[in-house]
N, C-alpha and C positions, 0 to 999 in steps of 0.2 A: 314609385313602386319598386324600381330596381334597387334603390338604396335600402328599402325595407326588407327586401329579400336577402340582401347581403348581410344585414344585421341579424336576421333570423338564422341564416346559415352559420354566421359567426358564433352565435350562442349555442346552437346545436353541436357545432364542432367542439366547443369547450366542454359541453356536457358529456360527450363521448370520451373526451380526454380524462375527465374526472373519474370515469368508470374504468379506465384502463389501469394496468398494473402500476403505472406511475401517476399518482393522483396529485402531484405537485404542479401547479400552473406556473408559467413563466413569470418572472419578476422583471419589471422594466425600469430603466433609468436609475440604476444603483450607483450611488456615490458614497463610499465608506469614508471619504475624507471630508465630506460636507463642504466642498469648495467649488463645485461645478454647478452651473446653471442648468435647469431642467430643459431649457431650450437650446442647450449646447448641441452643436452639429456633429461632433466626433463621437461615434458610437462603436462599441464592440459587442459581438454576440458570442457568448460563452455557453457551451453545452457541457454541464458538469453536474453539480449537486445543489438543487434548490434549497435543501435543508440548511445549507451554509448560511442562508439569510433567515430562514424560518425558525431555526432553533436559536433561542436567545440565551439559554443556560450554558455558559462556557464549560461547565463540568461535564457536559454531555458531548463536547466536541471530539469527534474522531479526527485522526490526523488528516484524512482526506478533506474534511470540512475546513480545517485550519488552512490547508493548502488552497482550497477553492477561494476562501476569503482573501488570501494573500494574492492570488491571481487577480481578483477584482480590484484590490487596493493598488496593485502595480499599475493596472491600466488607468485607474483614477489619477494616480500620481503623474502619469504621462498625459493627462488631459482628456481621457475618454470616459464617457458614461458607459455603463455595462448593462446589457440585457442578458439575463440568466435563464436558461431553459434546462430542465432536468435531462440528463443524458439518456434516460430510459423512456422519455416522452416520444413515442413513435408517431404522434399526430402533428407535432409542431411543424409549421412552415413559416419562414421569415416573411414579415409584412412591412419591413423597413429596409432601408439601405444601410449597409455597414461598411466601415473602413477595414475591420478585421473580424475574422471568425476563428475561434479556437474550439476544436471538437475533441471529444473523448468517447471512445467506444463507437460501435457501428450501428446501434439501434436506430438512431435518427440521422446519421451522418449523410446518407444519400439524399434523403428528403430535404435536408437543410442546404447542402451545396447546390442542389438543383434549383433552389429558390433564391439564391444569393445574387446580388448585382455582380456583373462580370469583373469589375475592378476591385472586388473585395479580396484582401490578403487572407490566405488560409494557413492556419497552423493546426498541428495535432499534438495533443498532450498524451503521451504514452507512459504507463506506469509499470511496464514489465519487459521481459525479453521479447525479441522478434517473435511474432505469433506462430510462425512455422516451427521455429526452434522450441518454443514453449509447448506446442502440441506434441512434437516428437518426444520430448523429454517426459511429458506426462504419460504418453502411451507406454513408454518403457517402464515407468514405475508401476502402472496398473497391470501390465503383462507380468512383471516380476512378482507382484503381489498375488496374482492368480497362480503362478507356478509354485509359490511357497505355501499358499493356503487352500488352493482349490476353489476359491470364491471369486466369481466373476462380478466385479464392481464396475459401475458406470463412471466414466470420466466426469469430473465435476468442475474443473476450471478450464475447460477446453474452449478454444476459439472456433466455434462452428461457422461463423461468418468470415472471419479473417479480417485483417486490417490493411490489406494490400492497397485498396483504392484510396484510403486515407493517406497512407505513406507516400503514394505516388503523386497525389494531388496537392500535397501540402508544400508550401514554401519552406517551412521548417518543421521538423518533428522535435518536440521538446520532451526529452526522455529523462525520467527519474531513474537513476541507477549509477553504475560506475563504469570503468573502462571495459570490464568483463561483459557487462550488459551491452555496452556499445558494440562490442565485437560481433554480437549476434545480428546486428544491422549492417554488416560490412558491405552489402550491395547498395546501400543508400548513403549518399554523401550529404544529405540535408538534416542529419540528426545531431542535436546539441544536448549535452548533459546538463542536468540541474539537480541540486541537492533536495532532499526531503526536508520535512520540518518535524521536530519533536519539541514539545513545550516543557520548559524547565519550571517546576513548581518549588524549587529551592528546598526540597526535602533532604534532611540530613541522614545519610545512609552509611557513613563511614565507620561509625562506632558500633560495630557488630562483631560477633564471635566467628572469626574466620575458620577456626578449627572445626567447628560444627557445620559451618556454612558450606565448606568445600565438598561435602558429601551430597549436596543437593543441587539438582539440575532442573531447570524450568523449561517446559514446552509451553509457549505462549503465542498462540496463532489463531487466525480466523478459520473459515471453512476450508475443506479440502485436505483431510487428514493424510491420505496416501500421497497426494501431490507434495505435501510438506514433510513427508517422511516420518510421520508418527508411528507407522507400523514398524519401521526399522528400529526406532527408539524402544518400543515396547519389547521387541525381541532381544535387543542388545542389553537393556537394563534387567531383563528377567534372568540374565546369566551373571548378575553381579548383586552385591548388597548395597549399591548406591541408590539414592532416592531420585525418582523422576516424578515431578509434580506436573500434572497435565491440566493447564488452564485453557480449556477449549471444549466446545461441544463435540461429542464423538459421533462419527458417521456409523450408520447401521452395519456397514461392512467390517469396520474395526471392532464393533461390539460382538459381531458374530464370530469373527476369526479369533479373537483373544479373550473371549468370555472367561475361560478357565483361569488364564493368567491374571486378568483384572480382578477376578473374584478372590483369588488365593494369595496374590502377592502383597507382602507388607511394605515393599519399597516402591511400588508404582501406585500413585495416588491420583485419582480423577477428581478434580475440583469442579470442572465445568466452567461456564462463562462467569467472569468477574469484571465489574466495571472499573475503569481507570480511576486512580486516585481516591479509592475508598479505603477504609480501615483494613478490610480483608486484602486488598491489593497491596498495600504497604507491608502488611505482615508477610505476604508471600515474597515480596522483593527482599526483605531483610533476611529471610530464611535461606535463600538460594545464592550460590556464588556464580553460577553459570546459567546462561540462557542458550538453549540448544535448538537448532533448526536445520535439519538435513534436507531442505527443500530442493526440488528439481529445477525450479525456475521462479525468480522474483525480479522485480525492478530494483527496489531498495527495501529490504525487509524492515519496515518501520516498527513492527511489533518487537523486533530485536533491539532496535535503537531505543525504543521506549524503555526497555529494561536496562539498557546500558547507562542511561542517565541516572539510574539508581545504583550504579556500580556493578551490575552483573557483567560477567565477561562473555563475549559472544563465541559460541562454538558452532560453526556453520559450514555449509558447502560453498564452493566458490561461485555457484550459480545463484546465490542470494543477493547479488548486486551490491555488496558492501565491502568497503575497505576496512580492514581491522588492524592495520599497522602492527605495532609491537605489543598490543594488549589482548588480542583475540587469537583464536585457533581455528584452522581449517580442518575439516574432516571429509573423508570420502563417503559416498552414499552406500556403504556396505555395513552389514550388521557387525561383522568382526572388527572392522576398522573403528567403528563407533565404540564398541566394547573396550578395545585396547586404549583408545584415546581418553575415555572417561576415567578409566582406572589410573592412567598416567596422571591426569589432571588432579585427581583426588589425593595424590601424593605430593603435590606441590607445596613449597614452603608458604606459610600464611602471610608473611611480610611481603613476599613477591606478589602474591595474589592481591593484597591490599594496594600495592603500588600500581599494578595493572588496572585494578578497579578504578582508581582515581584517574588514570589516563583515559580509560573508556568513557567515563562520565564527562571529562573535560573535552574529549573529542566531539561528543554529541553537542554539548553546549556551545562550543566554538564554531562548529561547522553546520549543524542541522538546525539553524535558527531562522526566524522569520525575516530578519533584515537581509541575511545572505540570499535567501530565496528571492525576495523582491528585487534585489540588485541584479542577481543573475537573470531573472526573468525579463526585467526591463532591458538589460543589455542584449538579450537574444532578440527581442522585438526591434531594438534599435540597431541591430547588426554590430554590436560591440562586444560580442560574447567571448569570455575567456573561460575555458573548462575549469569547473570547481576542483580544488585540490582533493 
């Protein structure tokens, strides 16, 4: 009778989970190398993106999905089977013993660590600046937006829960970013850097008209327009004849504040969302010389790296978590600084821009690849970590 009640409770539990915001059920015993036995004893619990396994069409792979698959493969190569739970699944509780747990986000973190065996090693995968720094910088941007426009917008990339518990309870925090990102975690001594991943589809982007291209700048980003500085760009570009291509969905606050500019400007063009590696996507990549992102806080802005692989030159704030060596440009998060910098860049010699373009593309191909990620990840797990260049 007791076993029957347990079975009924188990199925009711999963029905509730299916009705929750995260409808992706856990996937057990994943082996992407096809080399491990299903009765294998060594297991890892990973809380990240279940769609990494559910989505089979590689053309729909977002960078985060590619990273999730590479985390799984890294553990498989180390001899572990992986159980994958969606990081938004607030109902999940461990029902097995694990050698290692890797968490991401705080939606289910407490539930999971409270149910783990006491000898389980805990890691945390972080994809941005220290959460308190992140929140402070976002508040500054939204306050500045309010002062300039009189529109009170709600913060949209804010850590309402915070990550302190995860940072304090983890053996190691695996951080995607650069040394600037790492500085925001200076109170923690258990943080190790890892590179992101951008897929190279070998698209030929070098034979383009740089004289025309250098007047075109691309804003290519996810949600959070004010956080990522789109408001600054709209105001800066509205005072020039240079072209800003906005490949992103616009927030209501941006539409309200800049309706007149967006309706009347010939040089600010709102494209909206565009899928990776489509004909429209390649057309935009070929049309622009620069990808520009004055974000207030990122881990490693992979949307920028995605454009760099096609030869676009990064124009970013130093809080984007990216090293841009001798091919990119830093900007301050001010309208006037942005305006002056884009005017300066539009006057650059075409041959120099082409040379820098090749360097930008080669940097991404050489550094932000899957093999580097897996090697770095495995070394962190094995305590053989060397900071990526």
